[in-house]
C-alpha angles and dihedrals in degrees: 000000000000118000095192116096108169096166099047112113121233133197096267090051089067093044104261107155124225140182126241135032116286123220120252096281098019089234138117086249087070085084103088112254095015115131133178132199134182141200111193124193116198121157141124135030143214130039117013115255113180112241092018107058157172087250118203107155144087148153134282122201128195122188122193094191134028115286091250091048110093093177109128127233128223110251148174140186144203135192116208088185121002106211091125146041143263112172122221099032097113087060092043091052091050098042103028090219137089132194134191128024130327112224135187129200141141123308098259096045098058093101093049093048093045093052092045091052089056091052091044089056093047091050086050090060095251109159117217138134090218140348139193109212119204109241121167131191147195127193121260098163094119090061106022136050090251095171093053098086094231098148105083134177090264089063092050089051090047094054091045094047092047095054112129143148130249122072113338135212121264138188119032096021139112118343089346094062096104100034134115135202126198085346094297121101109287133171135125124009140162144186138164140206132208119212123228115262092250088059093051099275091248127159126239120193129186132193123188138193097200122198110145146092146060121262093240090055095057115119124180121188089349093305120124090230095157095070088062094049102059095115098079104050119159111280140185117246097220107025093171091064094048118119110250091243092059091047089053097045097051109030093148089065094056118098093238097112092202090056090048095049093049093048091045092056095046094054093217097136134061106057111143143135144257130201117201127193117198121194132180141167089217110118099247131163125223096265088051093050091050085058092049090048089062095062102075085071089071092052092051087050091051089059094048101265118144107186095254123219095260097033121120103213105170128161134194126192128192139176126217092202126098096047090170091072099099132152095196094114092057140246095319097053120145117266117270131208113240122197116225133192114233112272091225093052097061099098095092091051088048092053090046090055093051096047095043092048093051092052093043092058091049091044088058092050095045093045094048119092131214107284139187122207142159118358089009092290107172115204113191123220119242105279101245095195096047091050091048090051092052090053090048092049090054095046096247094123134017117247 
């Protein structure tokens, strides 16, 4: 799978303003050594038939070290709202280290992806008695045959073997293929920030799998844009053929305006999830990375997210520094010296995470395209021209 997407629009391309200085590619792969790979499954259309489709899902793989390098990284995590799953976090919290890839998929494929990650590591010659891979998920069952078991080990291997640097694909790709944000097509997005030299000159990269939010909540550049964009909610192509259960589950996406308005007022729809992976080359220790992992919450709030009751908003942060910290020699290895950034000098890193996460979420939305999935559910893309016009109207950009 190609990772180069030179013609894919990004949030800056349509004029959305951001704070901070991006890295050279404005991608998580700006962090030296970081690679990303995808396997995207997209086939079938029409009514959902379990085991057949439509299929709109995949796997995203993030490697902090080269595939042949089994040296662990210091890491940390945080859950804004825990209605979701990321495997391996209990061991990460206990140990302060993670080794191997981080993967993201759909909710019901976590087990398959986790098991395949173990086998991939073994095939690469990694030696371990046991391991606990980090695998996150968001739910795409409204759009994808999530119970059909379509993600298989070979798709995990494909994503891992395809991992590379450079600019990476965004939008309807990898684990983000079937996701939705603020009732626009969401998915996979990335961004980065470079700190000023006086702050260490470090790089911070973020990758998101974004699948949360109600349309009316959407804020861009501080503007409550979503309230002006309620006329193009997702909708089903053939409502009369929908099973009753689907109609009852998603009344706000029916074209009965009275039903839409009532559901909008009740706030009963729109819970979702977001997984955020934060990477940096700053020499941070586990307790510092736990602090870093909290900061995507602020970016989600900037954009109108609230950490809804059934949302799985879970974030993992890792550092590529301190490559001398290895457990390969066993439990009685000699002590090693680890470099650490000063605790009282973390603010610039915190700000970089917030800024990069905000941009990564919007990059996912801008790069995504209109898409049709299970039961003919049509999810529109973020309307670039309308967003730009709002920004011009409020003097945030020049026409």
